[in-house]
C-alpha positions as CSV (number, residue, x, y, z in Angstrom):
1,X,17.1,-40.8,-3.7
2,X,18.6,-42.5,-6.7
3,X,16.0,-41.1,-9.1
4,X,16.5,-37.5,-7.8
5,X,20.3,-37.9,-8.2
6,X,20.0,-39.3,-11.7
7,X,17.7,-36.5,-12.9
8,X,20.0,-33.8,-11.5
9,X,23.1,-35.4,-13.0
10,X,21.4,-35.8,-16.4
11,X,20.3,-32.1,-16.5
12,X,23.7,-30.9,-15.2
13,X,25.3,-32.6,-18.2
14,X,22.7,-31.2,-20.6
15,X,21.1,-34.6,-21.5
16,X,17.5,-35.3,-22.2
17,X,15.9,-38.6,-21.1
18,X,16.1,-39.7,-24.7
19,X,19.9,-39.0,-24.8
20,X,20.6,-40.9,-21.7
21,X,18.3,-43.8,-22.8
22,X,20.3,-44.1,-26.1
23,X,23.6,-44.0,-24.2
24,X,22.4,-46.8,-22.0
25,X,20.6,-48.8,-24.8
26,X,17.3,-48.7,-22.8
27,X,13.9,-47.1,-23.5
28,X,13.2,-43.5,-22.5
29,X,10.3,-44.9,-20.5
30,X,12.8,-46.8,-18.4
31,X,14.8,-43.7,-17.6
32,X,11.6,-41.9,-16.7
33,X,10.5,-44.6,-14.3
34,X,14.0,-44.6,-12.6
35,X,13.8,-40.8,-12.1
36,X,10.3,-41.1,-10.6
37,X,11.5,-43.8,-8.2
38,X,9.2,-46.4,-9.7
39,X,12.1,-48.8,-10.6
40,X,15.9,-49.1,-10.1
41,X,18.2,-50.3,-12.9
42,X,20.2,-53.5,-12.6
43,X,23.8,-53.4,-11.5
44,X,25.2,-53.6,-15.0
45,X,23.2,-50.5,-16.0
46,X,24.3,-48.6,-12.8
47,X,27.9,-49.3,-13.8
48,X,27.2,-47.7,-17.2
49,X,25.6,-44.7,-15.6
50,X,28.6,-44.0,-13.3
51,X,30.9,-44.4,-16.3
52,X,28.9,-41.9,-18.4
53,X,28.9,-39.2,-15.7
54,X,32.4,-40.0,-14.4
55,X,31.4,-40.4,-10.8
56,X,31.6,-43.1,-8.1
57,X,28.8,-45.5,-7.3
58,X,28.6,-44.0,-3.8
59,X,28.1,-40.6,-5.2
60,X,25.3,-41.8,-7.5
61,X,23.4,-43.6,-4.8
62,X,24.2,-41.6,-1.7
63,X,25.6,-38.2,-2.8
64,X,28.9,-38.9,-1.1
65,X,31.5,-36.5,-2.3
66,X,34.8,-37.9,-3.7
67,X,37.9,-35.8,-4.3
68,X,38.2,-36.8,-8.0
69,X,34.5,-35.7,-8.6
70,X,34.3,-32.6,-6.5
71,X,32.6,-30.3,-9.0
72,X,29.6,-32.6,-10.0
73,X,29.0,-33.4,-6.4
74,X,28.9,-29.8,-5.4
75,X,26.3,-29.0,-8.0
76,X,24.1,-32.0,-7.3
77,X,24.0,-31.3,-3.5
78,X,22.2,-28.0,-4.1
79,X,18.5,-27.7,-4.7
80,X,17.7,-27.9,-8.3
81,X,15.6,-25.0,-9.7
82,X,12.1,-25.9,-10.6
83,X,11.3,-25.6,-14.3
84,X,8.3,-23.6,-15.5
85,X,6.9,-23.5,-19.1
86,X,5.1,-20.3,-20.0
87,X,2.6,-20.6,-22.9
88,X,1.3,-17.3,-24.2
89,X,0.9,-15.9,-27.7
90,X,1.9,-12.4,-26.6
91,X,5.7,-12.0,-26.6
92,X,5.5,-9.1,-24.1
93,X,3.8,-11.3,-21.6
94,X,6.2,-14.2,-22.2
95,X,9.2,-11.9,-21.6
96,X,7.6,-10.3,-18.5
97,X,6.8,-13.7,-16.9
98,X,10.2,-15.2,-17.9
99,X,12.1,-12.3,-16.4
100,X,10.1,-12.2,-13.2
101,X,10.1,-15.9,-12.5
102,X,13.8,-16.3,-13.5
103,X,14.5,-13.6,-10.9
104,X,12.6,-15.7,-8.3
105,X,14.9,-18.7,-8.9
106,X,12.9,-20.7,-11.4
107,X,14.2,-22.0,-14.8
108,X,11.8,-20.7,-17.4
109,X,10.9,-22.0,-20.9
110,X,8.5,-20.3,-23.2
111,X,6.1,-21.3,-26.1
112,X,4.0,-19.1,-28.2
113,X,1.2,-21.5,-28.9
114,X,-0.3,-24.8,-27.7
115,X,1.2,-26.8,-30.5
116,X,4.7,-25.7,-29.6
117,X,4.1,-26.4,-25.9
118,X,2.8,-29.9,-26.6
119,X,5.8,-30.6,-28.9
120,X,8.2,-29.6,-26.1
121,X,6.4,-31.9,-23.6
122,X,6.5,-34.8,-26.1
123,X,10.2,-34.3,-27.0
124,X,11.8,-35.6,-23.8
125,X,10.8,-32.7,-21.5
126,X,7.7,-34.3,-20.1
127,X,9.3,-35.1,-16.7
128,X,11.6,-32.0,-16.6
129,X,8.8,-29.4,-16.5
130,X,7.4,-28.9,-13.0
131,X,4.6,-26.4,-13.8
132,X,2.9,-24.8,-16.8
133,X,1.5,-21.2,-17.0
134,X,-1.1,-21.3,-19.8
135,X,-2.8,-18.4,-21.4
136,X,-6.6,-19.0,-21.5
137,X,-7.0,-17.6,-25.0
138,X,-4.6,-19.1,-27.4
139,X,-4.8,-19.2,-31.3
140,X,-4.6,-22.4,-33.2
141,X,-5.1,-25.4,-31.0
142,X,-6.8,-23.4,-28.3
143,X,-6.2,-23.3,-24.6
144,X,-8.8,-25.9,-23.5
145,X,-7.6,-28.5,-26.1
146,X,-4.0,-27.7,-25.1
147,X,-4.8,-28.3,-21.4
148,X,-6.5,-31.6,-22.2
149,X,-3.5,-32.7,-24.2
150,X,-1.1,-31.7,-21.5
151,X,-3.1,-33.7,-19.0
152,X,-3.1,-36.7,-21.3
153,X,0.7,-36.5,-21.5
154,X,1.2,-36.1,-17.8
155,X,-1.8,-36.1,-15.5
156,X,-0.1,-34.8,-12.4
157,X,1.5,-31.8,-14.1
158,X,0.3,-28.6,-12.4
159,X,-1.2,-26.0,-14.8
160,X,-2.0,-22.4,-13.9
161,X,-4.2,-20.6,-16.4
162,X,-4.1,-16.8,-16.8
163,X,-6.9,-14.9,-18.6
164,X,-8.1,-11.4,-19.4
165,X,-11.5,-12.9,-20.0
166,X,-11.9,-15.1,-16.9
167,X,-15.4,-15.8,-15.7
168,X,-16.7,-18.0,-13.0
169,X,-17.7,-20.5,-15.7
170,X,-14.2,-20.5,-17.2
171,X,-12.5,-21.0,-13.9
172,X,-14.9,-23.9,-13.0
173,X,-14.4,-25.5,-16.4
174,X,-10.6,-25.3,-16.2
175,X,-10.6,-26.8,-12.7
176,X,-12.7,-29.6,-13.9
177,X,-10.2,-30.2,-16.7
178,X,-7.3,-30.4,-14.2
179,X,-6.0,-26.8,-14.0
180,X,-4.7,-25.8,-10.5
181,X,-6.1,-22.3,-10.8
182,X,-7.3,-19.6,-13.3
183,X,-5.9,-16.1,-12.6
184,X,-7.5,-13.1,-14.1
185,X,-5.3,-10.4,-15.7
186,X,-4.0,-8.1,-14.4
187,X,-2.4,-9.8,-11.5
188,X,0.6,-9.0,-9.3
189,X,3.8,-11.1,-9.6
190,X,3.5,-11.7,-5.8
191,X,0.0,-13.2,-6.4
192,X,1.4,-15.4,-9.2
193,X,4.3,-16.6,-7.1
194,X,2.0,-17.6,-4.3
195,X,-0.2,-19.6,-6.7
196,X,2.9,-21.3,-8.2
197,X,4.2,-22.3,-4.8
198,X,0.8,-23.7,-3.8
199,X,0.8,-25.8,-7.0
200,X,4.3,-27.2,-6.9
201,X,4.6,-30.5,-5.1
202,X,7.7,-29.5,-3.1
203,X,6.0,-26.4,-1.6
204,X,2.5,-27.9,-1.2
205,X,4.0,-30.8,0.8
206,X,5.8,-28.2,3.0
207,X,2.5,-26.4,3.5
208,X,0.8,-29.6,4.6
209,X,3.6,-30.4,7.1
210,X,3.4,-26.8,8.5
211,X,-0.4,-27.1,8.9
212,X,0.0,-30.4,10.7
213,X,2.5,-28.9,13.1
214,X,0.0,-26.2,14.0
215,X,-2.8,-28.7,14.9
């Protein structure tokens, strides 16, 4: 619970992991591990965190609302939109996907090539992005190299590839490299939304639970 709360508070206040790490005089890796629930900071660091965000310790640890901190608590208690990075060299496709997915409740970021996408992941956004939509035919670095680099940065990051040139071999290759699925253009937004939901941990876990209930 602490890690989820910390991540939400950080993003509400417009801070990257690097920003928060600098404010706390710790490494960015430490902040990342706290947010993933792998470690919990010492009491002294917790005191600094509540001071930075102007909240109570109970609010940070248990999401208890206090009168003097009404607004931050109200924002944190809601579900945080999942963040999607769209990587496509065609501006029209980036704009189309951004508009459609934003309308579906996601926070959308865009990149025109693999180099830019990798830079975004490296510069403090590695643990903020929940899913990537990657065009299968990118200039420059190329899509396969981009996919490999993404998986090196964060192995568990879901990647959905989209392609106008998809073949069974391409789909098989991308799955072997760790892509969740390869969609062939043209596809419907409804189809894309279903694939995204199946790839995101929050929704895939719900699907597993529902399937277990039906057994």
